[in-house]
N, CA, C and O of each residue as an XYZ file, in Angstrom:
276
protein
N     120.149    105.270     80.971
C     118.290    105.476     81.002
C     118.025    103.886     80.226
O     118.545    103.516     79.173
N     117.035    103.082     81.114
C     116.679    101.856     81.204
C     115.947    101.677     79.753
O     116.255    100.661     79.130
N     114.721    102.841     78.979
C     114.071    102.451     78.091
C     114.884    102.513     76.960
O     114.481    102.019     75.907
N     116.136    103.132     77.045
C     117.106    103.346     76.011
C     117.622    102.093     75.552
O     117.727    101.780     74.367
N     118.046    101.158     76.857
C     118.618    100.161     76.524
C     117.811     98.222     76.135
O     118.147     97.039     76.080
N     116.361     99.324     75.937
C     115.509     98.752     75.400
C     115.196     98.283     73.557
O     114.498     97.497     72.916
N     116.254     99.381     73.314
C     115.900     99.708     71.862
C     117.007     99.209     70.869
O     118.101     99.730     71.085
N     116.976     98.463     70.001
C     117.695     97.613     69.135
C     119.006     98.613     68.669
O     118.770     99.803     68.459
N     120.061     98.209     68.553
C     121.085     99.110     67.945
C     120.749     99.658     66.204
O     121.296    100.608     65.644
N     119.748     98.775     65.642
C     119.543     99.476     64.559
C     118.279    100.463     65.066
O     118.262    101.568     64.525
N     117.773    100.331     65.534
C     116.848    101.479     66.320
C     117.318    102.902     66.906
O     116.905    104.058     66.807
N     118.298    102.312     67.513
C     119.155    103.723     68.002
C     120.036    104.272     66.947
O     120.244    105.462     67.183
N     120.772    103.771     65.625
C     121.285    104.132     64.469
C     120.315    104.787     63.803
O     120.512    106.001     63.771
N     119.443    104.459     63.318
C     118.140    105.151     62.992
C     117.741    106.522     63.473
O     117.470    107.395     62.649
N     117.683    106.798     65.041
C     117.065    107.679     65.879
C     118.633    108.688     65.488
O     118.684    109.791     64.945
N     119.472    108.055     65.862
C     120.941    109.016     65.667
C     121.089    110.054     64.591
O     121.310    111.249     64.784
N     120.877    109.199     62.948
C     120.917    109.333     61.932
C     119.662    110.604     61.558
O     119.842    111.553     60.795
N     118.750    110.384     62.110
C     117.475    111.215     61.764
C     118.175    112.676     62.719
O     118.117    113.796     62.211
N     118.750    112.479     63.988
C     119.054    113.719     64.711
C     119.930    114.568     63.926
O     119.913    115.760     63.621
N     120.911    113.325     63.631
C     122.302    114.363     63.288
C     121.860    114.764     62.069
O     122.611    115.725     61.904
N     121.161    114.718     61.062
C     121.102    114.849     59.399
C     119.926    115.453     59.726
O     120.117    116.616     59.374
N     118.727    115.379     60.223
C     117.248    116.330     60.094
C     116.482    115.901     58.749
O     115.377    116.416     58.585
N     116.984    114.948     57.700
C     116.541    114.200     56.850
C     115.360    113.511     57.034
O     115.098    112.942     58.093
N     114.615    113.525     56.053
C     113.742    112.356     56.338
C     113.620    111.537     56.377
O     114.418    110.981     55.622
N     112.700    110.534     57.111
C     112.761    108.799     57.109
C     113.126    108.656     56.265
O     114.348    108.543     56.165
N     112.209    108.563     55.014
C     112.860    107.899     53.588
C     114.346    108.222     53.090
O     114.904    107.239     52.604
N     115.122    109.436     53.112
C     115.984    109.800     53.001
C     117.197    108.947     54.050
O     118.226    108.351     53.734
N     116.694    109.143     55.118
C     117.627    108.029     55.992
C     117.554    106.709     56.292
O     118.170    106.038     57.120
N     116.561    106.377     55.358
C     116.268    104.931     55.263
C     117.260    104.028     54.392
O     117.762    102.922     54.594
N     117.359    105.177     53.077
C     117.944    104.851     51.831
C     119.781    105.300     52.210
O     120.672    104.835     51.498
N     120.030    106.031     53.140
C     121.044    105.857     53.554
C     122.068    104.808     54.423
O     123.270    104.555     54.335
N     120.989    104.338     55.295
C     121.140    103.192     56.292
C     120.708    101.755     55.794
O     120.543    100.725     56.447
N     120.525    102.088     53.917
C     120.305    100.740     53.681
C     119.417    100.076     54.008
O     119.718     98.894     54.170
N     118.005    100.442     54.250
C     116.975     99.853     54.824
C     115.487    100.112     53.815
O     115.468    101.132     53.125
N     114.698     99.490     53.786
C     113.605    100.186     53.209
C     112.597    100.777     54.099
O     112.354    100.414     55.250
N     111.939    101.895     53.325
C     111.369    102.458     53.880
C     110.121    102.264     55.081
O     110.110    102.621     56.258
N     109.278    101.676     54.410
C     108.520    100.399     55.537
C     109.251    100.071     56.315
O     108.789    100.640     57.304
N     110.277     99.441     56.712
C     111.185     98.578     57.769
C     111.726     99.991     58.855
O     111.945     99.920     60.064
N     111.828    101.078     58.067
C     112.372    102.348     58.920
C     111.403    102.641     59.473
O     111.575    102.862     60.671
N     110.047    102.784     58.980
C     109.104    103.041     59.674
C     108.758    102.311     61.028
O     108.455    102.792     62.119
N     108.921    100.783     60.552
C     108.508     99.602     61.283
C     109.163     99.956     62.693
O     108.517     99.843     63.734
N     110.676    100.453     62.658
C     111.381    100.558     63.379
C     110.927    101.699     64.802
O     110.789    101.514     66.011
N     110.812    102.794     63.979
C     110.085    103.808     64.642
C     108.918    103.464     65.468
O     108.974    103.572     66.693
N     107.871    103.058     64.863
C     106.833    102.360     65.518
C     107.032    101.973     66.843
O     106.399    102.379     67.818
N     108.117    101.015     66.825
C     108.740    100.032     68.000
C     109.222    101.006     69.168
O     108.848    100.970     70.340
N     110.103    101.851     68.609
C     110.621    103.043     69.406
C     109.540    103.960     69.738
O     109.800    104.637     70.733
N     108.454    104.177     69.231
C     107.494    104.732     69.384
C     106.966    104.351     71.283
O     107.012    104.932     72.367
N     106.464    102.946     70.692
C     106.129    102.137     71.429
C     106.820    101.801     72.595
O     106.132    101.978     73.601
N     108.244    101.262     72.859
C     108.919    101.332     74.022
C     108.971    102.816     74.930
O     108.623    102.782     76.110
N     109.472    104.243     74.240
C     109.397    105.358     74.686
C     108.115    105.734     75.238
O     107.871    106.732     75.917
N     107.187    104.661     74.804
C     105.669    105.508     75.140
C     105.512    106.965     74.665
O     104.911    107.694     75.454
N     105.975    107.562     73.433
C     105.712    108.589     72.788
C     104.759    108.264     71.310
O     104.346    107.242     70.761
N     104.695    109.509     71.077
C     103.993    109.627     69.649
C     104.648    110.659     68.585
O     104.051    111.108     67.606
N     106.091    110.978     68.984
C     106.452    111.476     67.971
C     107.921    111.121     67.686
O     108.445    110.121     68.177
N     108.594    112.016     66.836
C     110.066    112.087     66.604
C     110.725    113.158     67.761
O     111.747    112.847     68.373
N     110.188    114.149     67.936
C     110.408    115.403     68.707
C     110.126    114.723     70.113
O     110.900    115.041     71.016
N     109.222    113.924     70.373
C     108.955    112.988     71.669
C     110.005    112.050     72.070
O     110.170    111.716     73.244
N     110.808    111.569     70.965
C     111.202    110.432     71.123
C     112.437    111.008     71.951
O     112.726    110.688     73.104
N     113.234    112.092     70.987
C     114.533    112.759     71.285
C     114.378    113.185     72.624
O     115.322    112.926     73.371
N     113.339    113.819     73.131
C     113.416    114.392     74.739
C     113.372    113.329     75.407
O     114.162    113.288     76.350
N     112.465    112.103     75.187
C     112.945    111.143     76.002
C     114.212    110.250     76.253
O     114.394    109.744     77.361
N     115.076    110.064     75.225
C     116.229    109.724     75.219
C     117.273    111.278     75.997
O     118.422    111.051     76.376
N     116.782    112.469     76.104
C     117.344    113.572     76.795
C     118.291    113.801     75.156
O     119.478    113.580     75.395
N     118.153    114.036     74.178
C     119.022    114.441     72.884
C     118.489    115.905     72.637
O     119.056    116.632     71.822
N     117.360    116.338     73.374
C     116.645    117.414     72.704
C     115.766    118.139     74.561
O     115.012    117.634     75.392
N     116.367    119.329     74.431
C     116.038    119.736     75.969
C     114.767    120.581     75.643
O     114.627    120.949     74.476
N     113.595    121.005     76.805
C     113.057    121.692     76.307
C     112.849    122.750     77.415
O     112.812    122.551     78.630
N     112.741    123.742     76.846
C     113.005    125.118     77.483
C     111.691    125.154     78.674
O     110.576    124.694     78.429
N     111.993    125.657     79.709
C     111.080    125.838     80.772
C     111.144    127.247     80.832
O     110.471    127.861     81.661
């Protein structure tokens, strides 16, 4: 997926941890040893790159979550 390649390793790591754990951005940012605002900034960039408005939409755009038809 072309858009996925446009995300940084840190952004992908953040998304993967959010998807794997189901924890909040605050908890995951602490686990990944980054500030909360830094994590939020990474998510804002992810949303911009993927052209989405939520974490759920980001997971769908990456093919990590299937929407029932």
